[in-house]
C-alpha positions in Angstrom: -191.2 -95.1 -60.0 -190.7 -98.4 -58.9 -190.9 -98.9 -54.4 -187.3 -99.5 -54.8 -186.9 -96.7 -56.0 -188.8 -94.5 -54.5 -187.8 -95.5 -50.9 -183.9 -95.0 -52.3 -185.2 -91.5 -52.8 -186.6 -91.0 -49.8 -183.7 -91.8 -47.9 -181.6 -89.7 -50.3 -183.7 -86.8 -48.5 -184.4 -87.8 -45.2 -181.9 -86.2 -43.6 -181.9 -83.1 -46.1 -178.1 -84.8 -48.3 -178.1 -86.7 -51.5 -176.6 -89.6 -52.0 -173.7 -89.0 -55.0 -173.0 -92.3 -56.4 -170.6 -92.8 -59.0 -172.8 -92.7 -61.2 -174.9 -89.3 -60.7 -171.7 -87.4 -59.4 -170.5 -88.3 -63.7 -174.2 -87.6 -64.9 -173.4 -84.1 -63.1 -169.9 -83.6 -64.8 -171.2 -84.6 -68.1 -174.2 -81.9 -67.4 -172.2 -79.4 -66.3 -169.7 -79.5 -68.6 -172.3 -78.5 -71.1 -173.3 -76.0 -69.4 -169.6 -74.7 -69.8 -169.9 -74.6 -73.3 -172.4 -73.4 -73.8 -171.3 -70.3 -71.9 -173.5 -70.5 -68.9 -170.5 -70.5 -66.4 -169.2 -66.7 -67.4 -167.1 -66.6 -63.9 -166.6 -69.1 -61.4 -170.1 -70.8 -61.1 -173.2 -70.6 -63.6 -176.1 -68.4 -64.8 -179.6 -69.1 -63.5 -179.9 -70.4 -66.3 -176.9 -72.6 -66.3 -178.4 -73.8 -62.6 -181.7 -74.7 -63.9 -180.2 -76.5 -67.1 -178.0 -78.8 -64.6 -181.3 -79.3 -62.3 -183.7 -80.3 -65.4 -181.0 -82.1 -67.5 -179.5 -84.2 -64.2 -183.7 -85.0 -63.9 -184.0 -86.1 -67.3 -180.9 -88.5 -66.8 -181.7 -90.1 -63.2 -185.0 -89.3 -62.0 -183.9 -87.7 -59.2 -184.9 -83.6 -58.6 -183.0 -82.1 -56.7 -182.7 -78.5 -55.6 -180.0 -76.9 -56.9 -178.1 -75.9 -53.4 -177.3 -79.7 -53.3 -175.6 -79.5 -56.9 -173.6 -76.0 -55.1 -172.9 -77.8 -52.6 -171.0 -80.3 -55.0 -169.3 -78.2 -57.4 -167.7 -76.8 -54.3 -166.5 -79.9 -53.0 -165.1 -80.8 -56.3 -163.6 -77.6 -56.7 -161.7 -78.0 -53.3 -160.7 -81.1 -54.3 -159.7 -80.4 -57.8 -157.1 -77.3 -56.4 -155.7 -79.6 -53.7 -154.9 -81.7 -57.3 -153.9 -79.1 -58.7 -151.1 -77.9 -56.2 -150.2 -81.3 -55.6 -149.4 -81.7 -59.7 -148.0 -78.2 -59.7 -145.3 -77.9 -62.6 -144.1 -80.5 -61.9 -142.4 -83.1 -64.6 -141.6 -86.3 -65.3 -144.5 -87.6 -63.2 -145.8 -91.2 -63.9 -148.6 -92.6 -63.5 -150.1 -95.6 -61.5 -153.1 -97.3 -63.8 -154.3 -99.4 -60.8 -154.3 -96.7 -58.2 -155.5 -94.3 -60.6 -153.1 -91.4 -59.6 -149.2 -90.1 -59.3 -146.6 -93.1 -59.5 -144.1 -91.2 -58.0 -141.3 -92.1 -55.2 -142.0 -92.2 -51.5 -139.4 -89.3 -51.4 -141.8 -86.9 -54.0 -144.9 -87.6 -51.7 -143.3 -87.0 -48.0 -141.9 -83.6 -49.8 -145.3 -82.8 -51.8 -147.7 -84.1 -48.4 -145.6 -81.3 -46.6 -146.8 -78.3 -48.7 -150.4 -79.2 -49.5 -151.1 -82.2 -46.7 -154.6 -82.0 -47.5 -153.8 -83.8 -50.6 -153.2 -86.8 -48.7 -155.9 -88.9 -50.3 -155.0 -88.7 -53.4 -151.9 -90.6 -52.2 -153.5 -94.0 -52.4 -156.4 -93.2 -55.4 -156.1 -89.8 -57.9 -158.7 -87.5 -58.8 -161.2 -89.6 -60.8 -162.0 -87.1 -64.1 -159.9 -84.8 -63.8 -159.9 -84.1 -67.1 -163.7 -83.2 -67.2 -162.7 -81.3 -63.3 -160.2 -79.0 -65.7 -162.7 -77.7 -67.8 -165.6 -77.0 -64.9 -163.1 -74.8 -63.4 -160.0 -73.8 -65.3 -160.5 -69.6 -65.0 -162.2 -70.1 -62.1 -159.7 -70.6 -59.6 -156.5 -69.4 -58.7 -153.6 -72.7 -57.8 -150.5 -72.2 -58.5 -147.8 -70.4 -55.5 -148.0 -66.9 -56.8 -151.7 -67.0 -57.5 -153.8 -63.6 -55.6 -157.3 -62.8 -55.7 -158.7 -59.6 -55.1 -161.1 -61.0 -52.7 -158.7 -61.7 -50.6 -158.1 -58.6 -49.4 -154.1 -58.7 -48.7 -151.8 -57.2 -52.1 -149.2 -60.0 -52.4 -145.8 -59.2 -51.5 -144.9 -59.3 -54.7 -147.1 -56.4 -55.8 -146.4 -53.2 -57.4 -147.6 -50.0 -57.4 -149.7 -48.6 -60.6 -150.0 -44.5 -60.6 -152.3 -42.4 -63.5 -150.2 -40.1 -64.9 -151.4 -38.4 -67.9 -149.3 -38.1 -71.3 -148.3 -35.6 -73.6 -149.2 -35.7 -76.9 -146.5 -38.2 -78.4 -148.2 -40.9 -75.3 -144.7 -41.0 -72.8 -145.7 -40.6 -69.6 -145.5 -36.8 -67.7 -144.3 -37.2 -64.5 -146.4 -35.2 -62.1 -146.0 -36.3 -58.8 -142.0 -35.9 -59.0 -141.8 -39.1 -60.1 -139.0 -39.8 -62.7 -138.7 -43.1 -62.6 -141.9 -43.7 -64.8 -142.0 -46.8 -67.1 -144.7 -47.6 -69.3 -145.6 -51.5 -68.5 -145.8 -52.9 -72.1 -146.8 -51.7 -74.9 -149.9 -53.2 -75.6 -151.3 -51.6 -72.1 -153.2 -48.3 -72.2 -150.7 -45.1 -71.9 -152.1 -44.7 -68.4 -151.2 -47.6 -66.5 -147.1 -47.3 -66.0 -144.8 -48.5 -63.4 -143.3 -46.9 -60.9 -139.2 -48.2 -59.7 
């Protein structure tokens, strides 16, 4: 390692923070996507094996030996930006693309309306989210982004939450109401017979 590289390494770690250049960030995307495809991100974060693989692949490609915590912090930051980007785009159609800015091409009225809904996304008006196609691979199925999204960890049921109760079924598979519920319906033929809906 030459002295210039060594001083850069010391500078990046002197305050405990990693210096994420564009090149390092792109490499991070690539190694994360590789681990997703290997199945090492079974839910919202990587397995221990996935984490070790990210550290090793990043070191192999950059020469930087950073602890996993730095990668986890970058992952969390990128995920927040990806969620904002998806909230901004939502289910919008007929949006253009500004190649020069690398972001959505829309009217000022559209931007004003959307930034009232998602104020933290204002940074994307001048410059879009880089490598969003790779971020889609990294974060899809890990975050709720729509207006009707809900996660059990929120601790609050959504306002349109339907009450499910357990009932026994007769031999034909039809519900056999035991608690005075005459308005019981099976939610769907693909759900198990004990899943029911009460109006």
